[in-house]
N, C-alpha and C positions, 0 to 999 in steps of 0.2 A: 586468622585471615582478616584482611582489611575490610572495612565496611564499604558499601557502594559509594557513599559520599566521599570518603577519603581516597578510594581507588579511582573513581571515574570523574569526580568533580563536575565541571561544566558540561560534560558529555551526557549527564543524566537529563532526561526529559520526563514530563508527566505523561504516563500512559493511561490506557483505558482504566477507569475506576479510580484515577488519581495516584496510582502507584508510580514510584520513580523507576525508570528503566532505560534501556538503550534501543535505538533503532538502527537497523542495518539494511542497506539496499541490496537487492538480489537481481542479478542478470538472469533472465528466464528464457527458456525455450517454450514457445506457446504452440499447442497442438489443438486443432479443432477435432471434435468428436462427431461421429456419425449420428444422425437422428435429427428430429425437428426441434428439440429444446435448445435454448441459448446457453449451452454448456461448453466450456473450454478448459483444457488442462494446462496448468502452468507448472513446469518442472524447474525448480529453482536449484541451481548448483551452489551450495553454500559451504562446502567443506574446503574451499580454496582459501588462500590467504587474501583478505580483503584490503581495501585501501588504508585501513588503520593498522595494517600488518598484524591482523588477528585472525583466528580460526574458530568457527563454531562446530563443536562436536555434534554431528547429527543424531548420534545415538543417545544424546543427553537431553533431548527435548522433553519437557513435561508440558502436556497440552490439554489436560482435563478442563481447565478453566476456559481455554479457547474453544474447545469442542462443545462446551455447554451453550455457547452463543457464537457460532462461527460466521458472523457477518463480516463482509469485506467492505471496508469504508473507502472513501475517496481521499487519498493522501493523508491518512491518519486522522482525518477530521470526523469525529463522532459527536459533533455538537447538535445534530438534528437527524431525524429519520430520512431526510432528503439526501443525506450523504451516503446512504447505503447503496452500493453498486451491485451487490449480490451476496451470496453466501457460499462458503466452502462445503461441498457435499462429499469430499473425499473421506472414506472410512478411516478410522483411527489406525487400523493395521496397515493402511496403504500410504499414510502420511509421509513416512520416511522409507525410501527404497533405494538401494544402491548408492548410499551416501548422499542422497538428494532429498530435500524437503519440497514436497509438491503441494499443489492446490488444484482442486476441481471446482471451478466456479460456475454456479448457476446464476446467471446475470438477472438482475431485477429490471426487466425491460419495461415494466410499467412506470419506472422512474426514468425520465428522459436522459439523465446522466448515466444510468445503468445501461440504457439502450445505446448511448453513444460509446460507452466503454466497450460493449460487446462488438460494435461495428469497427471500432479502432483496432481491437484485438484481431478481428477477422481480417482486416486490411493489412495487418502486419505492422501497425504503427505503435501499438501498446505492447511493450516487451519488458516492463519493469514492475517489480513488486518490492515491498519493503516490510520487514517484520519488526514488531515491537516486542521486546522480551526483557525479563528480569534475570540478570546473571545470578546463579546460585552458588556455583563453585567454579573456580578457574585456576589456572597455573600461569605464572609469568615466565617468559622465555629466558633462556640463558645462552648467550653467544650471538654473534652478529648474524648468523644464518638461520636462527630460530625465530618463529613469530613472537611478537612482543607479548602476546597473551593468547591462551587457548581456553575457550569456555567449555568446561567439561559437563556442566549441567545447567540448563536454562529453562525458565518458565515462559512458554510462548503465550502471549496475550493477544496478539493481533497480526493479521496479514492485510496489508493495504495494497491496492492498485494505485500506481502513480500515473494519473491520466493526463493532467494538464499542469505544467510547471507554474510557479507563482507569477512569472512574467511571460504570459503567452505572447508569442511573436507571430510573424507572418507564416512561418513554417508550420506551426501547429494549426493555425487557422486554415491553411490550405489542406492539411491532412483531414481536418474535420469536414471541410467542404467536399472532399473527394469521396467520403463514405456516407454522407447524408444527402437525401433529396432536398429540393428547395423547400417543400412543405415541412419536412422534419427540421430543417435549419431554422425556419420561422418559429416553429413550436418550441425548439430549444432556446432560441433567443428570448422569447417571451417568458419562458420559465426561469431563465437566468436573471432577467431584469428584476424579478420580484425580490431578489435577495440584495440588490445593489443599494437599496435605501435602508436596510436594516442596520441598527446601531451595532458597533463593535462590542463584543463581550468584554467584561471587566478583566483586568489582568489576573485576578484570582481564579477565574474559571475559563480563561482563554483556551481555545482548542489549539491543536498543533497547527503550524503554518500551513495554510491552504491557499486559496485564491482570494486576494483582497477585493473589496467592492469595486474599485476603479478598474482592476483587471477584468472582472466579470463584465462590467459595462462595456469595456473595449471589445471583449470577445463577443458580446451580444451584438454590438454594432457590426463587427466583422462578419458574423453569421448572416446578418440582415443584408449586408452589402452584396 
């Protein structure tokens, strides 16, 4: 079998802990749970052919490393504890059901971004997750009607919520305004601005693409406006 480097080339990215792997976006069905805690279920349908014409076998997930520290970061960015939006509290035996990989996220509402993520999910604006994983075994497709690749066994390393794209525009700003009060928007704007003057990390330890400082500053101004 080919190595990851020869098989996937530029698609490889540095995942949690520095290991090379792949990210895959998930279109999710979001369900609110009854109760007072900020908990929501994300049911990710992942056994469909994705935009890379690939399939992930849901019965092939190895998730012991993920479950040992099931934090849910903002857009694959684990450069700081401030990036933690919550944690996945779904038991191991419920992670995969009916051919779907799910997540039950307890949002970190003491973190302003975690509180924002929860309210965006409640409002129906946050419907995307992305997983980072290491392919362990796979088969390549044969024939025009077959997927190009099927991952038969994969090590799950992370589940991220995709909250704000790298280039936030007026649409996402309006979504944020619609779910936060004026006081909450001011608090979030002040919290975001503290990161705008931080130097960028070096290329050797740069996190996954998130929100650049200029975009954070624009978003903070939008929230203040």
